[in-house]
PDB file of N, CA, C and O in Angstrom:
ATOM      1  N   UNK A   1     -69.337-111.290 -75.147  1.00  0.00           N
ATOM      2  CA  UNK A   1     -69.776-111.706 -74.115  1.00  0.00           C
ATOM      3  C   UNK A   1     -69.697-113.177 -73.741  1.00  0.00           C
ATOM      4  O   UNK A   1     -69.485-113.644 -72.622  1.00  0.00           O
ATOM      5  N   UNK A   2     -69.901-113.803 -74.853  1.00  0.00           N
ATOM      6  CA  UNK A   2     -69.840-115.248 -74.785  1.00  0.00           C
ATOM      7  C   UNK A   2     -68.472-115.764 -74.502  1.00  0.00           C
ATOM      8  O   UNK A   2     -68.134-116.630 -73.696  1.00  0.00           O
ATOM      9  N   UNK A   3     -67.602-114.915 -75.497  1.00  0.00           N
ATOM     10  CA  UNK A   3     -66.057-115.565 -75.445  1.00  0.00           C
ATOM     11  C   UNK A   3     -65.625-115.232 -73.913  1.00  0.00           C
ATOM     12  O   UNK A   3     -64.882-115.970 -73.266  1.00  0.00           O
ATOM     13  N   UNK A   4     -66.218-113.957 -73.390  1.00  0.00           N
ATOM     14  CA  UNK A   4     -65.586-113.958 -72.083  1.00  0.00           C
ATOM     15  C   UNK A   4     -66.260-114.826 -71.056  1.00  0.00           C
ATOM     16  O   UNK A   4     -65.580-115.257 -70.125  1.00  0.00           O
ATOM     17  N   UNK A   5     -67.218-115.046 -71.121  1.00  0.00           N
ATOM     18  CA  UNK A   5     -67.799-116.318 -70.273  1.00  0.00           C
ATOM     19  C   UNK A   5     -67.089-117.417 -70.475  1.00  0.00           C
ATOM     20  O   UNK A   5     -66.901-118.102 -69.470  1.00  0.00           O
ATOM     21  N   UNK A   6     -66.565-117.854 -71.639  1.00  0.00           N
ATOM     22  CA  UNK A   6     -65.819-119.270 -71.789  1.00  0.00           C
ATOM     23  C   UNK A   6     -64.302-119.050 -71.398  1.00  0.00           C
ATOM     24  O   UNK A   6     -63.662-120.045 -71.057  1.00  0.00           O
ATOM     25  N   UNK A   7     -63.705-117.854 -71.423  1.00  0.00           N
ATOM     26  CA  UNK A   7     -62.734-117.743 -71.250  1.00  0.00           C
ATOM     27  C   UNK A   7     -62.061-117.206 -69.509  1.00  0.00           C
ATOM     28  O   UNK A   7     -60.935-117.376 -69.040  1.00  0.00           O
ATOM     29  N   UNK A   8     -62.935-116.727 -69.076  1.00  0.00           N
ATOM     30  CA  UNK A   8     -62.936-116.360 -67.568  1.00  0.00           C
ATOM     31  C   UNK A   8     -63.775-117.077 -66.791  1.00  0.00           C
ATOM     32  O   UNK A   8     -64.651-116.339 -66.340  1.00  0.00           O
ATOM     33  N   UNK A   9     -63.889-118.256 -66.424  1.00  0.00           N
ATOM     34  CA  UNK A   9     -64.758-118.734 -65.655  1.00  0.00           C
ATOM     35  C   UNK A   9     -64.554-118.393 -64.253  1.00  0.00           C
ATOM     36  O   UNK A   9     -65.503-118.438 -63.471  1.00  0.00           O
ATOM     37  N   UNK A  10     -63.280-118.025 -63.845  1.00  0.00           N
ATOM     38  CA  UNK A  10     -63.015-118.041 -62.404  1.00  0.00           C
ATOM     39  C   UNK A  10     -63.717-116.813 -62.024  1.00  0.00           C
ATOM     40  O   UNK A  10     -64.414-116.858 -61.010  1.00  0.00           O
ATOM     41  N   UNK A  11     -63.633-115.703 -62.704  1.00  0.00           N
ATOM     42  CA  UNK A  11     -64.363-114.525 -62.428  1.00  0.00           C
ATOM     43  C   UNK A  11     -65.913-114.418 -62.152  1.00  0.00           C
ATOM     44  O   UNK A  11     -66.593-113.775 -61.353  1.00  0.00           O
ATOM     45  N   UNK A  12     -66.191-115.372 -63.210  1.00  0.00           N
ATOM     46  CA  UNK A  12     -67.789-115.357 -63.146  1.00  0.00           C
ATOM     47  C   UNK A  12     -68.135-116.259 -61.661  1.00  0.00           C
ATOM     48  O   UNK A  12     -69.013-115.930 -60.864  1.00  0.00           O
ATOM     49  N   UNK A  13     -67.422-117.197 -61.543  1.00  0.00           N
ATOM     50  CA  UNK A  13     -67.638-117.815 -60.167  1.00  0.00           C
ATOM     51  C   UNK A  13     -67.614-116.926 -58.983  1.00  0.00           C
ATOM     52  O   UNK A  13     -68.528-116.838 -58.163  1.00  0.00           O
ATOM     53  N   UNK A  14     -66.445-116.243 -58.959  1.00  0.00           N
ATOM     54  CA  UNK A  14     -66.293-115.327 -57.934  1.00  0.00           C
ATOM     55  C   UNK A  14     -67.496-114.297 -57.812  1.00  0.00           C
ATOM     56  O   UNK A  14     -67.654-113.600 -56.810  1.00  0.00           O
ATOM     57  N   UNK A  15     -68.218-114.269 -58.771  1.00  0.00           N
ATOM     58  CA  UNK A  15     -69.567-113.086 -58.695  1.00  0.00           C
ATOM     59  C   UNK A  15     -70.694-114.139 -58.492  1.00  0.00           C
ATOM     60  O   UNK A  15     -71.865-113.762 -58.534  1.00  0.00           O
ATOM     61  N   UNK A  16     -70.424-115.285 -58.299  1.00  0.00           N
ATOM     62  CA  UNK A  16     -71.856-116.280 -57.963  1.00  0.00           C
ATOM     63  C   UNK A  16     -72.390-116.953 -59.404  1.00  0.00           C
ATOM     64  O   UNK A  16     -73.366-117.702 -59.368  1.00  0.00           O
ATOM     65  N   UNK A  17     -71.895-116.738 -60.336  1.00  0.00           N
ATOM     66  CA  UNK A  17     -72.338-117.130 -61.608  1.00  0.00           C
ATOM     67  C   UNK A  17     -71.570-118.612 -61.866  1.00  0.00           C
ATOM     68  O   UNK A  17     -70.352-118.707 -61.715  1.00  0.00           O
ATOM     69  N   UNK A  18     -72.296-119.609 -62.216  1.00  0.00           N
ATOM     70  CA  UNK A  18     -71.757-121.073 -62.188  1.00  0.00           C
ATOM     71  C   UNK A  18     -71.494-121.267 -63.513  1.00  0.00           C
ATOM     72  O   UNK A  18     -70.452-121.766 -63.939  1.00  0.00           O
ATOM     73  N   UNK A  19     -72.572-120.819 -64.293  1.00  0.00           N
ATOM     74  CA  UNK A  19     -72.463-121.235 -65.815  1.00  0.00           C
ATOM     75  C   UNK A  19     -72.807-119.938 -66.544  1.00  0.00           C
ATOM     76  O   UNK A  19     -73.985-119.610 -66.685  1.00  0.00           O
ATOM     77  N   UNK A  20     -71.855-119.233 -66.985  1.00  0.00           N
ATOM     78  CA  UNK A  20     -72.145-117.698 -67.700  1.00  0.00           C
ATOM     79  C   UNK A  20     -72.614-118.373 -69.082  1.00  0.00           C
ATOM     80  O   UNK A  20     -73.680-117.866 -69.428  1.00  0.00           O
ATOM     81  N   UNK A  21     -72.203-119.268 -69.905  1.00  0.00           N
ATOM     82  CA  UNK A  21     -72.712-119.590 -71.286  1.00  0.00           C
ATOM     83  C   UNK A  21     -74.236-119.960 -71.062  1.00  0.00           C
ATOM     84  O   UNK A  21     -75.117-119.435 -71.742  1.00  0.00           O
ATOM     85  N   UNK A  22     -74.474-120.801 -70.170  1.00  0.00           N
ATOM     86  CA  UNK A  22     -76.071-121.125 -69.864  1.00  0.00           C
ATOM     87  C   UNK A  22     -76.972-119.902 -69.622  1.00  0.00           C
ATOM     88  O   UNK A  22     -78.145-119.838 -69.991  1.00  0.00           O
ATOM     89  N   UNK A  23     -76.290-118.917 -68.951  1.00  0.00           N
ATOM     90  CA  UNK A  23     -76.962-117.783 -68.657  1.00  0.00           C
ATOM     91  C   UNK A  23     -76.947-116.903 -69.624  1.00  0.00           C
ATOM     92  O   UNK A  23     -77.761-115.988 -69.502  1.00  0.00           O
ATOM     93  N   UNK A  24     -76.264-116.897 -70.562  1.00  0.00           N
ATOM     94  CA  UNK A  24     -76.279-115.899 -71.728  1.00  0.00           C
ATOM     95  C   UNK A  24     -77.549-116.452 -72.464  1.00  0.00           C
ATOM     96  O   UNK A  24     -78.603-115.843 -72.643  1.00  0.00           O
ATOM     97  N   UNK A  25     -77.208-117.849 -72.893  1.00  0.00           N
ATOM     98  CA  UNK A  25     -78.401-118.508 -73.507  1.00  0.00           C
ATOM     99  C   UNK A  25     -79.681-118.090 -73.256  1.00  0.00           C
ATOM    100  O   UNK A  25     -80.429-117.773 -74.182  1.00  0.00           O
ATOM    101  N   UNK A  26     -80.075-118.048 -71.911  1.00  0.00           N
ATOM    102  CA  UNK A  26     -81.362-117.753 -71.475  1.00  0.00           C
ATOM    103  C   UNK A  26     -81.714-116.666 -71.795  1.00  0.00           C
ATOM    104  O   UNK A  26     -82.913-116.617 -72.070  1.00  0.00           O
ATOM    105  N   UNK A  27     -80.922-115.310 -71.925  1.00  0.00           N
ATOM    106  CA  UNK A  27     -81.140-114.230 -72.321  1.00  0.00           C
ATOM    107  C   UNK A  27     -81.378-113.969 -73.811  1.00  0.00           C
ATOM    108  O   UNK A  27     -82.039-113.035 -74.265  1.00  0.00           O
ATOM    109  N   UNK A  28     -80.698-114.996 -74.562  1.00  0.00           N
ATOM    110  CA  UNK A  28     -81.008-114.944 -76.123  1.00  0.00           C
ATOM    111  C   UNK A  28     -82.424-114.779 -76.528  1.00  0.00           C
ATOM    112  O   UNK A  28     -82.741-114.166 -77.548  1.00  0.00           O
ATOM    113  N   UNK A  29     -83.394-115.411 -75.604  1.00  0.00           N
ATOM    114  CA  UNK A  29     -84.897-115.489 -76.164  1.00  0.00           C
ATOM    115  C   UNK A  29     -85.593-113.826 -75.948  1.00  0.00           C
ATOM    116  O   UNK A  29     -86.698-113.487 -76.371  1.00  0.00           O
ATOM    117  N   UNK A  30     -84.798-113.102 -75.324  1.00  0.00           N
ATOM    118  CA  UNK A  30     -85.319-111.772 -75.166  1.00  0.00           C
ATOM    119  C   UNK A  30     -84.593-110.734 -76.238  1.00  0.00           C
ATOM    120  O   UNK A  30     -85.147-109.649 -76.415  1.00  0.00           O
ATOM    121  N   UNK A  31     -83.575-110.984 -76.838  1.00  0.00           N
ATOM    122  CA  UNK A  31     -82.894-110.395 -77.619  1.00  0.00           C
ATOM    123  C   UNK A  31     -83.529-109.692 -78.622  1.00  0.00           C
ATOM    124  O   UNK A  31     -83.290-108.504 -78.834  1.00  0.00           O
ATOM    125  N   UNK A  32     -84.575-110.554 -79.453  1.00  0.00           N
ATOM    126  CA  UNK A  32     -85.274-109.604 -80.548  1.00  0.00           C
ATOM    127  C   UNK A  32     -86.290-108.614 -79.914  1.00  0.00           C
ATOM    128  O   UNK A  32     -86.492-107.602 -80.585  1.00  0.00           O
ATOM    129  N   UNK A  33     -86.962-108.725 -78.750  1.00  0.00           N
ATOM    130  CA  UNK A  33     -88.025-107.990 -78.083  1.00  0.00           C
ATOM    131  C   UNK A  33     -87.008-106.479 -77.353  1.00  0.00           C
ATOM    132  O   UNK A  33     -87.327-105.300 -77.198  1.00  0.00           O
ATOM    133  N   UNK A  34     -85.939-107.110 -77.101  1.00  0.00           N
ATOM    134  CA  UNK A  34     -84.897-105.954 -76.503  1.00  0.00           C
ATOM    135  C   UNK A  34     -84.373-104.784 -77.643  1.00  0.00           C
ATOM    136  O   UNK A  34     -84.229-103.588 -77.389  1.00  0.00           O
ATOM    137  N   UNK A  35     -84.143-105.396 -78.872  1.00  0.00           N
ATOM    138  CA  UNK A  35     -83.790-104.744 -79.969  1.00  0.00           C
ATOM    139  C   UNK A  35     -84.959-103.969 -80.568  1.00  0.00           C
ATOM    140  O   UNK A  35     -84.701-102.844 -80.995  1.00  0.00           O
ATOM    141  N   UNK A  36     -86.143-104.396 -80.653  1.00  0.00           N
ATOM    142  CA  UNK A  36     -87.240-103.578 -80.965  1.00  0.00           C
ATOM    143  C   UNK A  36     -87.559-102.636 -79.907  1.00  0.00           C
ATOM    144  O   UNK A  36     -88.117-101.587 -80.226  1.00  0.00           O
ATOM    145  N   UNK A  37     -87.312-102.841 -78.829  1.00  0.00           N
ATOM    146  CA  UNK A  37     -87.538-101.975 -77.603  1.00  0.00           C
ATOM    147  C   UNK A  37     -86.612-100.663 -77.774  1.00  0.00           C
ATOM    148  O   UNK A  37     -87.064 -99.518 -77.758  1.00  0.00           O
ATOM    149  N   UNK A  38     -85.373-100.965 -77.927  1.00  0.00           N
ATOM    150  CA  UNK A  38     -84.444 -99.972 -78.332  1.00  0.00           C
ATOM    151  C   UNK A  38     -84.802 -99.063 -79.485  1.00  0.00           C
ATOM    152  O   UNK A  38     -84.804 -97.835 -79.388  1.00  0.00           O
ATOM    153  N   UNK A  39     -85.101 -99.722 -80.561  1.00  0.00           N
ATOM    154  CA  UNK A  39     -85.255 -98.965 -81.648  1.00  0.00           C
ATOM    155  C   UNK A  39     -86.703 -97.907 -81.432  1.00  0.00           C
ATOM    156  O   UNK A  39     -86.813 -96.783 -81.921  1.00  0.00           O
ATOM    157  N   UNK A  40     -87.517 -98.465 -80.752  1.00  0.00           N
ATOM    158  CA  UNK A  40     -88.804 -97.627 -80.495  1.00  0.00           C
ATOM    159  C   UNK A  40     -88.386 -96.282 -79.490  1.00  0.00           C
ATOM    160  O   UNK A  40     -88.722 -95.113 -79.677  1.00  0.00           O
ATOM    161  N   UNK A  41     -87.650 -96.763 -78.504  1.00  0.00           N
ATOM    162  CA  UNK A  41     -87.096 -95.553 -77.772  1.00  0.00           C
ATOM    163  C   UNK A  41     -86.341 -94.595 -78.429  1.00  0.00           C
ATOM    164  O   UNK A  41     -86.577 -93.439 -78.079  1.00  0.00           O
ATOM    165  N   UNK A  42     -85.344 -94.784 -79.442  1.00  0.00           N
ATOM    166  CA  UNK A  42     -84.723 -94.055 -80.100  1.00  0.00           C
ATOM    167  C   UNK A  42     -85.514 -93.463 -81.154  1.00  0.00           C
ATOM    168  O   UNK A  42     -85.241 -92.313 -81.497  1.00  0.00           O
ATOM    169  N   UNK A  43     -86.392 -94.045 -81.678  1.00  0.00           N
ATOM    170  CA  UNK A  43     -87.605 -93.122 -82.603  1.00  0.00           C
ATOM    171  C   UNK A  43     -88.442 -92.175 -81.771  1.00  0.00           C
ATOM    172  O   UNK A  43     -88.879 -91.151 -82.298  1.00  0.00           O
ATOM    173  N   UNK A  44     -88.715 -92.479 -80.390  1.00  0.00           N
ATOM    174  CA  UNK A  44     -89.516 -91.588 -79.811  1.00  0.00           C
ATOM    175  C   UNK A  44     -88.663 -90.417 -79.346  1.00  0.00           C
ATOM    176  O   UNK A  44     -89.072 -89.284 -79.091  1.00  0.00           O
ATOM    177  N   UNK A  45     -87.464 -90.850 -79.278  1.00  0.00           N
ATOM    178  CA  UNK A  45     -86.667 -89.466 -79.072  1.00  0.00           C
ATOM    179  C   UNK A  45     -86.304 -88.576 -80.264  1.00  0.00           C
ATOM    180  O   UNK A  45     -86.311 -87.345 -80.217  1.00  0.00           O
ATOM    181  N   UNK A  46     -86.025 -89.218 -81.203  1.00  0.00           N
ATOM    182  CA  UNK A  46     -85.771 -88.560 -82.528  1.00  0.00           C
ATOM    183  C   UNK A  46     -87.063 -87.749 -82.819  1.00  0.00           C
ATOM    184  O   UNK A  46     -86.820 -86.583 -83.129  1.00  0.00           O
ATOM    185  N   UNK A  47     -88.427 -88.099 -82.794  1.00  0.00           N
ATOM    186  CA  UNK A  47     -89.309 -87.455 -82.902  1.00  0.00           C
ATOM    187  C   UNK A  47     -89.388 -86.277 -81.986  1.00  0.00           C
ATOM    188  O   UNK A  47     -89.418 -85.157 -82.496  1.00  0.00           O
ATOM    189  N   UNK A  48     -89.416 -86.379 -80.998  1.00  0.00           N
ATOM    190  CA  UNK A  48     -89.427 -85.285 -79.818  1.00  0.00           C
ATOM    191  C   UNK A  48     -88.222 -84.347 -80.076  1.00  0.00           C
ATOM    192  O   UNK A  48     -88.427 -83.145 -79.908  1.00  0.00           O
ATOM    193  N   UNK A  49     -87.081 -84.722 -80.435  1.00  0.00           N
ATOM    194  CA  UNK A  49     -85.921 -83.852 -80.898  1.00  0.00           C
ATOM    195  C   UNK A  49     -86.166 -82.997 -82.094  1.00  0.00           C
ATOM    196  O   UNK A  49     -85.501 -81.977 -82.276  1.00  0.00           O
ATOM    197  N   UNK A  50     -87.140 -83.399 -82.947  1.00  0.00           N
ATOM    198  CA  UNK A  50     -87.135 -82.619 -84.282  1.00  0.00           C
ATOM    199  C   UNK A  50     -88.183 -81.662 -84.133  1.00  0.00           C
ATOM    200  O   UNK A  50     -88.519 -80.938 -85.071  1.00  0.00           O
ATOM    201  N   UNK A  51     -88.811 -81.608 -82.815  1.00  0.00           N
ATOM    202  CA  UNK A  51     -90.061 -80.602 -82.680  1.00  0.00           C
ATOM    203  C   UNK A  51     -89.725 -79.291 -81.855  1.00  0.00           C
ATOM    204  O   UNK A  51     -90.591 -78.436 -81.675  1.00  0.00           O
TER     205      UNK A  51
END
């Protein structure tokens, strides 16, 4: 995603995003929590599927 934000700024600007790299950086602080939540969701699915 970061590479695309750097390579295609015109498309981002057309979507109203002026600084795609900065926007991605803002989301980085949520990455660890998002990964943990995804694993929790999968684990819950796996437990229910096994019964």
